[in-house]
C-alpha positions as CSV (number, residue, x, y, z in Angstrom):
1,X,0.0,0.0,0.0
2,X,1.4,3.4,-1.0
3,X,1.9,6.2,1.5
4,X,-1.1,8.2,0.1
5,X,-3.3,5.1,0.3
6,X,-2.3,4.6,3.9
7,X,-3.1,8.2,4.6
8,X,-6.6,7.9,3.1
9,X,-7.2,4.7,4.9
10,X,-6.2,6.3,8.2
11,X,-8.4,9.3,7.6
12,X,-11.4,7.0,6.8
13,X,-10.7,5.0,10.0
14,X,-10.4,8.1,12.2
15,X,-13.4,9.8,10.6
16,X,-15.4,6.6,11.2
17,X,-14.5,6.5,14.8
18,X,-15.4,10.2,15.2
19,X,-18.7,9.5,13.5
20,X,-19.4,6.7,15.9
21,X,-18.5,9.0,18.8
22,X,-20.8,11.6,17.4
23,X,-23.7,9.2,17.2
24,X,-23.0,7.8,20.7
25,X,-22.9,11.4,22.1
26,X,-26.1,12.1,20.3
27,X,-27.8,9.0,21.8
28,X,-27.4,10.4,25.3
29,X,-29.0,13.7,24.5
30,X,-32.4,14.5,23.1
31,X,-32.4,14.6,19.3
32,X,-29.5,12.3,18.3
33,X,-29.6,13.2,14.7
34,X,-29.4,16.9,15.5
35,X,-26.5,16.5,17.9
36,X,-24.7,14.2,15.5
37,X,-25.1,16.7,12.6
38,X,-23.7,19.5,14.8
39,X,-20.8,17.3,15.8
40,X,-20.0,16.3,12.1
41,X,-20.4,20.0,11.2
42,X,-17.8,20.9,13.8
43,X,-15.4,18.2,12.6
44,X,-15.7,19.3,9.0
45,X,-15.9,23.0,9.5
46,X,-15.1,24.0,13.0
47,X,-17.5,26.3,14.8
48,X,-18.9,27.7,11.6
49,X,-19.5,24.2,10.3
50,X,-21.3,23.3,13.6
51,X,-23.5,26.3,13.4
52,X,-24.4,25.8,9.7
53,X,-25.1,22.1,10.3
54,X,-27.4,22.9,13.2
55,X,-29.1,25.6,11.2
56,X,-29.5,23.2,8.3
57,X,-31.2,20.7,10.7
58,X,-33.6,23.1,12.4
59,X,-34.4,25.8,9.7
60,X,-36.5,23.6,7.4
61,X,-38.9,22.7,10.3
62,X,-39.3,26.4,11.2
63,X,-39.9,27.4,7.6
64,X,-42.5,24.6,7.2
65,X,-44.4,25.7,10.3
66,X,-44.2,29.3,9.3
67,X,-45.8,28.5,6.0
68,X,-48.4,25.9,7.2
69,X,-49.5,27.5,10.5
70,X,-51.6,30.3,8.9
71,X,-53.4,27.7,6.8
72,X,-54.6,25.5,9.8
73,X,-57.8,27.5,10.6
74,X,-58.8,27.2,6.9
75,X,-58.0,23.5,6.9
76,X,-60.0,22.9,10.0
77,X,-63.1,24.2,8.2
78,X,-62.7,22.0,5.2
79,X,-64.5,18.6,5.8
80,X,-61.9,16.4,4.0
81,X,-59.0,18.2,5.7
82,X,-60.7,17.9,9.1
83,X,-60.8,14.1,8.7
84,X,-57.2,14.1,7.7
85,X,-56.2,16.2,10.7
86,X,-58.2,14.0,13.0
87,X,-56.4,10.9,11.5
88,X,-53.0,12.6,12.1
89,X,-53.9,13.3,15.7
90,X,-55.0,9.6,16.2
91,X,-51.8,8.3,14.6
92,X,-49.7,10.7,16.8
93,X,-51.4,9.4,19.9
94,X,-50.9,5.8,18.8
95,X,-47.2,6.4,18.1
96,X,-46.7,8.0,21.5
97,X,-48.5,5.1,23.2
98,X,-46.3,2.6,21.3
99,X,-43.1,4.4,22.2
100,X,-44.2,4.7,25.8
101,X,-44.9,1.0,25.9
102,X,-41.4,0.2,24.5
103,X,-39.8,2.6,27.0
104,X,-41.7,1.1,29.9
105,X,-40.7,-2.5,28.9
106,X,-37.1,-1.4,29.0
107,X,-37.4,0.7,32.2
108,X,-39.7,-1.4,34.4
109,X,-37.4,-4.2,35.4
110,X,-38.6,-5.2,38.9
111,X,-41.2,-4.5,41.6
112,X,-39.5,-1.3,42.7
113,X,-39.5,0.2,39.2
114,X,-43.1,-0.9,38.7
115,X,-44.2,0.8,41.9
116,X,-42.2,3.9,41.0
117,X,-43.8,4.1,37.5
118,X,-47.3,3.7,39.0
119,X,-46.6,6.3,41.7
120,X,-45.2,8.7,39.1
121,X,-48.3,8.2,36.9
122,X,-50.7,8.8,39.9
123,X,-48.7,11.9,41.0
124,X,-48.7,13.3,37.5
125,X,-52.5,12.7,37.1
126,X,-53.4,14.0,40.5
127,X,-51.2,17.1,40.8
128,X,-50.3,17.8,37.2
129,X,-46.7,18.8,38.1
130,X,-43.9,19.4,35.7
131,X,-42.5,16.0,34.6
132,X,-38.9,17.2,35.5
133,X,-39.9,17.0,39.2
134,X,-41.1,13.4,38.6
135,X,-37.7,12.6,37.0
136,X,-35.8,14.1,39.9
137,X,-38.1,12.3,42.4
138,X,-37.5,9.0,40.6
139,X,-33.8,9.6,40.6
140,X,-33.8,10.3,44.4
141,X,-36.0,7.3,45.1
142,X,-33.8,5.0,43.0
143,X,-30.7,6.1,44.8
144,X,-32.4,5.7,48.1
145,X,-33.6,2.3,47.2
146,X,-30.1,1.2,46.0
147,X,-28.6,2.5,49.2
148,X,-31.2,0.8,51.4
149,X,-30.7,-2.5,49.6
150,X,-26.9,-2.2,50.0
151,X,-26.1,-2.2,46.3
152,X,-25.3,1.5,45.9
């Protein structure tokens, strides 16, 4: 293998590792594709590349909403469009239920986490508090449980 070919192979291997790192970093934050795009933008173009990649990920959504939002009241009045919007709402609720089910199957592992999930749901329904407080409470309860059981 010639020197230039080795250089290209090394570049590809390093870039592949960096891309995997970007995806892994994105998986621990909300919106993995957005975080990964920003990271790749940074790798390829520094701060300017990161800003442009982030802008390229978010701007189309904002433009789409800016164009479509004024049309929503008119769409709600049209019978065919109303049926379509109702179907979109139903599909959205179904997708959220399916994702919630999958997350619950991965998170509820024993009796403690089952009780914690039920308690969280009841607290949310009764007091309608911000879900961030439930997350914090679950974190504290989990640590307390681990310490009480001697495995923390």
